[in-house]
Every structure is written in structure tokens, then in C-alpha cells.
KETOR-287465 format. One line per 2 residues: number of its first residue (from 1); for each residue x, y, z of N, C-alpha, C. Coordinates in pm, whole numbers, plus 50000, padded with zeros to 5 digits. Example, Ala and Ser with C-alpha at 12.3 -4.5 7.8 and 13.67 -1.06 7.14 Angstrom:
<atoms>
1	51319/49431/50780/51230/49550/50780/51320/49670/50780  51285/49775/50708/51367/49894/50714/51290/50003/50787
</atoms>
This chain:
<atoms>
1	41689/36964/93049/41603/36864/92978/41451/36953/92948  41414/36897/92806/41325/37042/92791/41222/36983/92855
3	41097/37043/92792/40938/37010/92874/40911/36886/92834  40987/36900/92666/40853/36775/92600/40936/36624/92621
5	41111/36669/92663/41163/36516/92722/41160/36507/92804  41081/36592/92941/41034/36528/93116/40889/36472/93038
7	40840/36469/92909/40685/36449/92882/40742/36299/92882  40771/36284/92752/40828/36163/92667/40887/36071/92773
9	40974/36155/92843/41068/36048/92974/40926/36016/93003  40879/36089/93121/40796/36069/93202/40644/35922/93118
11	40615/35913/93000/40517/35849/92906/40580/35738/92904  40768/35706/92903/40779/35598/92887/40778/35509/93027
13	40799/35607/93080/40827/35525/93259/40646/35448/93280  40607/35570/93269/40467/35535/93263/40431/35394/93188
15	40453/35369/93054/40434/35237/92963/40528/35137/92991  40653/35108/93044/40751/35030/93065/40699/34974/93242
17	40674/35046/93310/40607/35014/93430/40467/34952/93431  40396/35025/93363/40230/34956/93331/40188/34938/93236
19	40228/34902/93123/40225/34877/92989/40092/34801/92972  40019/34896/92832/39896/34761/92792/39881/34632/92789
21	39791/34580/92804/39791/34449/92843/39889/34390/92682  39972/34268/92709/40090/34197/92608/40130/34309/92503
23	40167/34410/92574/40315/34466/92557/40417/34485/92647  40508/34487/92536/40624/34510/92609/40715/34641/92532
25	40806/34700/92611/40785/34831/92542/40927/34847/92562  41060/34875/92455/41196/34906/92521/41247/35078/92448
27	41392/35086/92455/41400/35178/92359/41511/35098/92333  41524/35073/92153/41617/35064/92055/41786/35146/92148
29	41765/35249/92144/41855/35335/92180/41882/35412/92300  41895/35410/92406/41877/35458/92546/41910/35580/92518
31	41970/35607/92451/41982/35774/92383/41904/35868/92293  41763/35777/92250/41712/35852/92173/41540/35799/92256
33	41481/35926/92295/41394/35862/92377/41252/35916/92251  41306/35945/92133/41192/35944/92015/41106/35812/91933
35	41234/35730/91997/41222/35616/91898/41201/35423/91999  41064/35448/91983/41028/35284/92086/41006/35193/91979
37	41063/35077/92062/41003/34915/92027/40923/34853/92112  40826/34806/92048/40707/34763/92106/40667/34625/92068
39	40704/34564/92177/40608/34376/92118/40499/34368/92174  40376/34320/92067/40244/34328/92106/40207/34166/92071
41	40195/34130/92165/40144/33985/92164/39970/33987/92196  39933/33854/92011/39811/33898/92000/39720/33839/92071
43	39561/33911/92098/39490/33926/92193/39432/33770/92161  39401/33711/92271/39338/33619/92267/39224/33620/92158
45	39190/33516/92161/38983/33490/92092/38988/33581/91983  39133/33603/91912/39139/33682/91759/39185/33574/91668
47	39227/33621/91574/39280/33551/91480/39416/33551/91490  39467/33631/91551/39598/33691/91583/39678/33657/91713
49	39580/33585/91800/39635/33478/91904/39751/33429/91849  39880/33440/91963/39967/33335/91922/40031/33418/91840
51	40043/33494/91828/40181/33624/91759/40195/33689/91837  40303/33742/91801/40419/33834/91841/40495/33907/91751
53	40382/34083/91753/40402/34123/91632/40516/34287/91659  40595/34303/91604/40723/34415/91647/40667/34557/91564
55	40641/34617/91712/40619/34798/91638/40681/34823/91622  40689/35041/91541/40777/35094/91587/40702/35218/91665
57	40739/35284/91753/40645/35433/91729/40726/35490/91745  40764/35649/91652/40832/35813/91635/40762/35890/91689
59	40830/35930/91828/40768/36074/91839/40826/36203/91725  40740/36274/91669/40820/36372/91627/40869/36472/91754
61	40943/36552/91688/41022/36658/91760/40890/36775/91836  40807/36749/91787/40687/36870/91815/40604/36814/91910
63	40584/36639/91953/40512/36599/92083/40534/36687/92139  40403/36687/92291/40303/36638/92207/40189/36701/92114
65	40270/36833/92042/40152/36861/91984/40112/36800/91806  40188/36745/91815/40162/36563/91697/40171/36530/91712
67	40092/36437/91648/40061/36300/91690/40225/36190/91662  40181/36124/91744/40347/35981/91708/40271/35911/91551
69	40362/35866/91537/40347/35731/91377/40394/35621/91470  40276/35515/91458/40317/35396/91485/40286/35308/91353
71	40325/35229/91332/40374/35107/91222/40414/34964/91283  40345/34906/91234/40372/34733/91290/40486/34689/91148
73	40592/34650/91245/40696/34611/91178/40701/34475/91149  40601/34407/91187/40586/34279/91153/40489/34244/91075
75	40512/34194/90952/40349/34196/90874/40245/34124/90976  40154/34163/90910/40009/34139/90907/39882/34149/90849
77	39782/34086/90857/39617/34030/90744/39534/34159/90811  39551/34245/90793/39449/34358/90878/39423/34476/90755
79	39265/34519/90798/39274/34591/90672/39235/34719/90735  39321/34755/90869/39325/34902/90881/39518/34944/90883
81	39601/34824/90825/39746/34833/90861/39758/34794/90745  39861/34858/90652/39903/34875/90507/39959/34681/90516
83	39911/34617/90373/39986/34477/90349/40115/34507/90301  40198/34590/90385/40396/34613/90280/40468/34592/90436
85	40567/34648/90367/40725/34659/90466/40669/34747/90558  40592/34904/90542/40585/35057/90614/40475/34986/90729
87	40378/34885/90691/40287/34832/90809/40203/34996/90867  40179/35072/90818/40121/35205/90820/40002/35171/90911
89	39965/35226/91006/39772/35194/91079/39711/35302/91059  39572/35282/91021/39507/35375/91020/39414/35360/91161
91	39425/35463/91246/39377/35459/91351/39304/35602/91355  39178/35651/91393/39135/35768/91450/39249/35882/91506
93	39249/35818/91678/39349/35902/91737/39493/35964/91706  39513/35901/91528/39633/35934/91526/39660/36009/91405
95	39538/36058/91335/39526/36167/91293/39519/36293/91296  39583/36369/91210/39621/36504/91244/39471/36558/91348
97	39347/36573/91235/39267/36640/91288/39205/36600/91425  39252/36471/91471/39210/36418/91609/39278/36421/91707
99	39387/36448/91639/39512/36421/91810/39541/36545/91895  39524/36533/91990/39529/36629/92093/39645/36611/92216
101	39730/36681/92239/39794/36738/92306/39763/36652/92451  39630/36651/92444/39648/36553/92591/39642/36389/92625
103	39674/36373/92445/39674/36275/92470/39759/36203/92474  39775/36067/92556/39883/36023/92581/39955/35853/92489
105	40083/35827/92464/40100/35700/92399/40039/35605/92480  40042/35579/92572/39964/35419/92665/39828/35451/92550
107	39767/35576/92584/39627/35552/92512/39596/35489/92335  39781/35550/92287/39767/35495/92151/39789/35350/92144
109	39898/35312/92190/39907/35191/92217/39791/35077/92214  39682/35151/92362/39576/35086/92387/39500/35108/92242
111	39442/35191/92193/39421/35129/92081/39474/35071/91990  39545/35086/91973/39653/34937/91863/39631/34825/91889
113	39621/34818/92013/39581/34675/92021/39445/34645/91971  39318/34754/92048/39180/34724/92068/39197/34656/91882
115	39254/34790/91790/39225/34719/91665/39234/34589/91566  39298/34498/91676/39380/34353/91654/39231/34295/91718
117	39154/34371/91826/39060/34260/91903/38906/34291/91756  38895/34449/91765/38765/34483/91672/38834/34581/91584
119	38864/34524/91409/38926/34564/91307/38795/34714/91254  38819/34817/91198/38748/34925/91157/38727/34883/90974
121	38686/34802/90941/38683/34788/90795/38588/34905/90739  38523/34996/90798/38453/35104/90734/38611/35210/90741
123	38683/35236/90780/38810/35348/90743/38947/35245/90680  38932/35177/90618/39044/35129/90611/39139/35075/90511
125	39284/35092/90520/39402/35111/90453/39395/35011/90321  39379/34897/90349/39342/34809/90272/39241/34794/90243
127	39156/34812/90062/39005/34753/90100/38950/34640/90057  39069/34541/89986/39043/34453/89951/39044/34341/90087
129	39138/34381/90189/39074/34287/90338/38985/34324/90443  38933/34445/90411/38825/34513/90472/38715/34458/90348
131	38701/34389/90304/38569/34394/90208/38622/34244/90242  38700/34156/90241/38674/34040/90297/38658/34005/90469
133	38714/34096/90499/38654/34075/90609/38480/34158/90694  38471/34181/90591/38312/34215/90614/38194/34075/90559
135	38275/34020/90415/38199/33986/90332/38243/33794/90329  38306/33771/90404/38353/33626/90442/38467/33572/90540
137	38444/33629/90681/38511/33649/90815/38552/33560/90813  38536/33427/90733/38586/33258/90777/38715/33300/90688
139	38688/33338/90559/38846/33369/90493/38935/33471/90540  38900/33552/90615/38926/33672/90677/39056/33645/90811
141	38974/33529/90833/39070/33513/91016/39143/33371/90902  39097/33284/90813/39235/33192/90771/39365/33278/90737
143	39332/33385/90634/39391/33415/90624/39535/33520/90712  39420/33569/90812/39481/33639/90928/39631/33521/90994
145	39482/33433/91046/39568/33344/91120/39714/33271/91034  39689/33259/90858/39833/33202/90794/39910/33358/90816
147	39884/33438/90806/39999/33524/90876/40025/33554/90956  39973/33509/91094/40038/33460/91216/40151/33390/91194
149	40117/33302/91120/40189/33172/91144/40338/33131/91096  40328/33251/90947/40462/33257/90858/40521/33388/90884
151	40457/33521/90970/40564/33653/90987/40567/33703/91118  40455/33604/91255/40454/33660/91373/40486/33574/91493
153	40538/33459/91402/40580/33330/91532/40665/33369/91602  40606/33391/91788/40724/33404/91876/40869/33357/91844
155	40980/33409/91874/41116/33405/91850/41139/33451/91729  41095/33483/91590/41116/33523/91484/41150/33669/91513
</atoms>
């Protein structure tokens, strides 16, 4: 087992035995440590509460020297997540210029969860959703809850 494989295995073990709050982490294939499935329960006191979101995490072969890719598989109304089937996430820790080999997957997952608690409308992937978040919070919350009801209900 290469040192990268050992590190990924250790981080997977850490994330499954002591996952970030509201998360369940599994491997879709026991033979591929580079692809993780994450189920994230929407944080309480947010418009995402009561939602269950599926995410994918892909670790590049150059990990930890290159950042993982994290995507929402479940549609979500959020300024920092593309409003399409790819579910790309804009998160500073994942940007190549900010990624450090000492960074850990658990920290990335905690940052993704925190993005649901505190969206960052100043660094959006969806400008119109960011504008709505800044200028009409009630409408933003209504739309976010509507997406939860439509796409992120438990059991979907």
C-alpha cells in the first residue's frame, strides 16, 4: 500500500468513526478508497434543516498534494453551489491556491457543512442566488426550503 493509500485509508477511518456532525460517510465500492459517498443532514436552524443531502467526494491520485473534489449530488438552493446536476461547490479550502497537503478531508467536510450554516454570498457560483441572499433573505429562505422539500427529503 502506497503512503497516499495509507493516508486516505487512515482519513476514511477517522471520518467514519468520528464523522463531522450530521454526516454519514461510506465507500460506494470497497475497492476504491478514492470515491466517498457522504450523506449530510441539513443543520438545525437553517433553511436546510430536515433535508438529507447526498454528496460525492473524489480524491485525486495526487492527494494530499491536490485537493479533493466535493459535489452535491442532491440539488440545493445555495449561492456557493451550482444550481445544476453537477453540484460544484465554491469553498476557499478547495481552491488550488489555498489547498495545503496538511489539510484533512474531515476539515473539508466540516467546511462544507458550515457553508450551509453561513453561505458566502461574496464568493458565489450562483450570482442571482447570492443577490437574493443579500437583498431578500425571506425569499432566499423560502426557495431553499422549497428545494429541500423537492429534492432533499429523507428516504429519497
